[in-house]
C-alpha positions as CSV (number, residue, x, y, z in Angstrom):
1,M,-24.1,-11.4,17.6
2,A,-24.3,-11.2,13.8
3,S,-22.8,-8.2,12.2
4,K,-25.0,-5.8,10.3
5,A,-25.2,-6.0,6.5
6,V,-22.9,-3.7,4.6
7,K,-24.7,-1.3,2.2
8,P,-23.1,-1.5,-1.3
9,S,-21.4,1.5,-2.8
10,P,-23.5,3.4,-5.3
11,I,-22.9,2.2,-8.9
12,T,-21.7,4.9,-11.2
13,A,-21.3,5.0,-15.0
14,D,-17.5,4.8,-14.5
15,L,-16.8,2.1,-12.0
16,F,-13.2,3.1,-11.8
17,T,-13.7,6.8,-11.0
18,L,-12.3,8.2,-7.8
19,A,-13.5,11.8,-8.5
20,G,-14.1,13.9,-5.5
21,Q,-12.8,11.3,-3.0
22,T,-9.9,11.9,-0.6
23,A,-7.0,9.4,-0.3
24,V,-4.0,9.2,2.0
25,V,-0.9,7.3,0.7
26,T,1.9,6.3,3.0
27,G,5.3,5.8,1.4
28,G,4.0,8.0,-1.4
29,G,7.4,9.8,-1.8
30,S,8.9,7.1,-4.0
31,G,8.5,3.7,-5.7
32,I,5.1,2.0,-6.0
33,G,3.6,4.3,-3.4
34,K,4.4,7.3,-5.6
35,A,3.1,5.7,-8.7
36,I,-0.2,4.8,-7.0
37,A,-0.6,8.3,-5.6
38,L,-0.2,9.8,-9.0
39,G,-2.6,7.2,-10.4
40,L,-5.3,8.0,-7.9
41,A,-4.9,11.7,-8.8
42,Q,-5.4,10.8,-12.5
43,R,-8.7,9.2,-11.5
44,G,-9.8,12.4,-9.8
45,A,-8.9,11.8,-6.1
46,N,-7.5,14.4,-3.8
47,V,-4.3,12.9,-2.3
48,G,-2.4,13.3,1.0
49,I,1.2,12.1,0.6
50,V,2.7,10.7,3.8
51,D,6.4,9.8,3.8
52,F,9.3,9.8,6.2
53,A,11.3,11.7,3.6
54,A,9.8,15.2,3.4
55,E,11.4,16.0,0.0
56,G,9.9,12.9,-1.6
57,A,6.4,13.7,-0.2
58,A,6.7,17.3,-1.4
59,E,7.7,16.2,-4.9
60,T,4.9,13.8,-5.3
61,A,2.4,16.3,-3.9
62,A,3.5,18.9,-6.4
63,R,2.9,16.5,-9.3
64,V,-0.5,15.6,-7.9
65,A,-1.4,19.3,-7.7
66,E,-0.5,19.7,-11.4
67,M,-3.4,17.3,-12.2
68,G,-5.9,19.8,-10.8
69,V,-6.8,17.9,-7.7
70,G,-6.1,18.6,-4.0
71,S,-2.8,17.6,-2.6
72,L,-0.9,17.7,0.7
73,A,2.6,16.6,1.7
74,I,3.1,15.3,5.2
75,A,6.4,14.2,6.7
76,A,5.6,11.5,9.2
77,D,6.9,8.2,10.6
78,V,4.3,5.4,10.3
79,T,5.6,3.8,13.5
80,D,4.5,6.9,15.4
81,E,0.9,6.4,16.4
82,D,0.3,10.0,17.2
83,G,2.1,11.1,14.1
84,M,-0.1,8.9,11.9
85,T,-3.3,10.1,13.6
86,S,-2.2,13.6,13.0
87,A,-1.3,12.9,9.3
88,V,-4.8,11.6,8.7
89,E,-6.4,14.4,10.5
90,K,-4.4,17.0,8.5
91,T,-5.5,15.2,5.3
92,V,-9.1,15.3,6.2
93,H,-8.9,18.9,7.3
94,A,-7.2,20.0,4.1
95,L,-8.8,17.7,1.5
96,G,-12.1,16.4,2.9
97,P,-13.5,13.2,4.4
98,L,-11.2,10.2,4.0
99,S,-12.6,7.3,1.9
100,L,-9.4,5.8,0.3
101,A,-6.0,4.8,1.8
102,V,-2.9,3.1,0.5
103,N,-0.2,1.8,2.8
104,A,3.0,1.4,0.9
105,A,5.6,2.5,3.4
106,G,8.1,-0.2,4.1
107,I,11.8,-1.3,4.0
108,A,13.6,-4.3,2.8
109,Q,16.9,-6.0,3.7
110,A,18.7,-9.3,3.1
111,T,20.7,-11.0,5.9
112,P,21.2,-14.7,6.6
113,A,18.8,-15.7,9.4
114,L,21.6,-16.9,11.7
115,E,23.2,-13.5,11.4
116,L,20.1,-11.4,11.9
117,S,20.3,-9.2,15.0
118,A,17.2,-8.6,17.2
119,E,17.6,-4.9,16.3
120,Q,17.4,-5.6,12.5
121,F,14.5,-7.9,12.9
122,E,12.5,-5.6,15.2
123,R,13.2,-2.5,13.1
124,L,11.9,-4.1,9.9
125,Y,8.8,-5.4,11.7
126,R,8.2,-2.1,13.4
127,I,8.0,-0.4,10.0
128,N,6.5,-3.1,7.8
129,V,3.9,-4.5,10.2
130,I,3.3,-2.3,13.2
131,G,3.6,0.9,11.2
132,L,1.2,-0.5,8.6
133,F,-1.2,-1.5,11.4
134,R,-1.0,1.9,13.1
135,S,-1.7,3.5,9.7
136,C,-4.8,1.3,9.1
137,Q,-6.1,2.2,12.6
138,A,-5.9,5.9,12.0
139,E,-7.4,5.5,8.5
140,A,-10.2,3.3,9.7
141,R,-11.2,5.7,12.5
142,A,-11.5,8.5,10.0
143,M,-13.5,6.4,7.5
144,M,-15.9,5.2,10.2
145,A,-16.6,8.9,11.0
146,S,-17.6,9.5,7.4
147,G,-19.4,6.4,6.4
148,G,-16.8,3.9,5.3
149,G,-14.1,3.5,2.6
150,S,-11.4,1.3,1.1
151,I,-7.9,0.5,2.4
152,L,-5.2,-1.1,0.3
153,N,-2.1,-2.5,1.9
154,L,1.1,-3.3,0.0
155,A,2.1,-6.9,0.7
156,S,4.5,-8.7,-1.7
157,I,5.1,-12.0,-3.4
158,S,7.9,-12.4,-0.8
159,G,5.0,-13.2,1.6
160,I,4.2,-16.2,-0.6
161,V,7.6,-17.5,-1.7
162,S,10.8,-17.5,0.2
163,H,13.3,-16.5,-2.6
164,R,16.1,-19.0,-2.4
165,E,18.5,-16.4,-3.9
166,M,17.8,-13.8,-1.3
167,L,18.2,-14.5,2.4
168,Q,15.6,-12.3,4.0
169,A,13.5,-14.3,6.4
170,H,12.5,-11.2,8.3
171,Y,11.2,-9.3,5.2
172,N,9.4,-12.4,3.8
173,S,7.6,-13.1,7.0
174,S,6.7,-9.4,7.5
175,K,4.9,-9.4,4.1
176,A,3.1,-12.6,5.0
177,A,2.0,-10.9,8.2
178,V,0.7,-7.9,6.1
179,A,-1.4,-10.2,3.9
180,H,-3.0,-12.0,6.9
181,L,-3.4,-8.8,8.9
182,T,-5.3,-7.5,5.8
183,R,-7.7,-10.4,5.9
184,S,-8.3,-10.1,9.6
185,L,-9.0,-6.3,9.4
186,A,-11.3,-7.0,6.4
187,T,-13.3,-9.4,8.6
188,E,-13.5,-6.9,11.5
189,W,-14.3,-3.8,9.6
190,A,-16.8,-5.0,6.9
191,A,-19.7,-4.1,9.2
192,H,-18.4,-0.5,9.1
193,S,-18.5,-0.4,5.3
194,I,-14.7,-0.5,5.1
195,R,-13.1,-2.8,2.6
196,V,-9.5,-3.9,3.3
197,N,-7.5,-5.5,0.5
198,A,-3.8,-6.2,-0.3
199,L,-1.7,-5.9,-3.4
200,S,1.3,-8.2,-3.7
201,P,3.7,-6.9,-6.4
202,G,6.4,-9.1,-7.9
203,F,9.8,-7.8,-8.8
204,T,9.4,-4.1,-9.7
205,L,11.9,-1.5,-10.8
206,T,11.8,0.6,-7.6
207,P,14.6,2.1,-5.4
208,M,14.0,-0.8,-3.1
209,N,14.9,-3.3,-5.8
210,A,18.0,-1.3,-6.6
211,R,19.5,-3.0,-3.6
212,A,22.8,-4.8,-4.4
213,E,21.3,-8.3,-3.7
214,V,18.5,-7.7,-6.2
215,A,20.3,-5.6,-8.8
216,S,23.1,-8.1,-9.2
217,M,20.7,-10.9,-9.9
218,R,18.2,-8.9,-12.1
219,E,19.0,-10.8,-15.3
220,E,18.8,-14.2,-13.5
221,I,15.6,-13.3,-11.8
222,S,14.1,-12.0,-15.0
223,E,14.7,-15.3,-16.7
224,K,12.4,-16.9,-14.1
225,I,9.5,-14.5,-14.7
226,P,7.2,-15.8,-17.5
227,T,6.9,-12.2,-18.9
228,G,10.7,-12.0,-18.9
229,R,11.1,-8.7,-17.1
230,F,10.6,-6.7,-13.9
231,A,7.5,-4.6,-13.6
232,E,7.4,-0.8,-13.9
233,P,5.9,0.9,-10.8
234,E,3.2,2.3,-12.9
235,E,2.0,-1.3,-13.7
236,M,0.7,-1.5,-10.1
237,V,-1.6,1.5,-10.6
238,G,-4.4,-0.3,-12.5
239,P,-4.7,-3.2,-9.9
240,A,-4.6,-0.6,-7.1
241,V,-7.3,1.6,-8.6
242,F,-9.5,-1.5,-9.2
243,L,-9.3,-2.6,-5.6
244,L,-10.0,0.9,-4.3
245,S,-12.8,1.7,-6.6
246,N,-16.5,0.7,-6.9
247,A,-15.4,-1.8,-9.5
248,A,-14.3,-4.0,-6.5
249,S,-17.3,-3.2,-4.3
250,Y,-17.7,-6.8,-3.3
251,C,-14.0,-7.5,-2.8
252,T,-12.6,-7.5,0.7
253,G,-9.8,-9.5,2.2
254,V,-8.3,-10.1,-1.3
255,D,-4.5,-10.4,-1.8
256,L,-4.1,-9.6,-5.5
257,V,-0.8,-10.9,-6.9
258,V,0.7,-8.9,-9.7
259,D,4.0,-10.6,-10.6
260,G,4.2,-11.4,-14.3
261,G,3.6,-15.0,-13.5
262,Y,6.6,-15.5,-11.2
263,T,4.7,-17.4,-8.5
264,L,3.2,-19.7,-11.1
265,L,6.4,-21.6,-11.4
């Protein structure tokens, strides 16, 4: 049975405006998630910040509120299905119908594959893949109830290249799973007017990349990046806004690589 055609989003004078829309951002208490949450607020969106760390969520929400839009801080674990459903419901109740979502919650770790315990592997996948999937489910249900929306998942160039310098098979494969999960959800949910895209950042100056195995090699890694440096978290905001906004109304299932040219080599 053929799926129904998806009605295009209304074209506005400013293709990149998010004014009046409501977004939820997981992992919004720090790093790229925080930068994107603030960027969405700058474009006029109301933003619900979901983070395992309550203090981080509260700090980001306070900065969002300073921009004159609605904000909400929610302490939640993305691996908790009921917790994520509740977080989305709270956002909708406080800020309005959900039309935007960013899933940036995740962890990273480097361990040689032969030394990886089942517990390490399963914990990382539980957060990076299952937690992201549970988040997408809760967000999509809310969007279906209000006519559709746009979901952005944070993948990584680590899902494309295996980083000979860093032994992190579990992290790399989890991000490859995120990219393909995004494509699969995009295929399923297009008929519900929900676009699902991914953003794959390169090396970025976040707390995650303050890990010893990355920080100790920062100069060496930077020499391999054509632009010669790590990205600032704020440099992921423009690509994220593009994929979420009407400027990308015909984009779904995209994995946009933003890496300063690292994967070109």
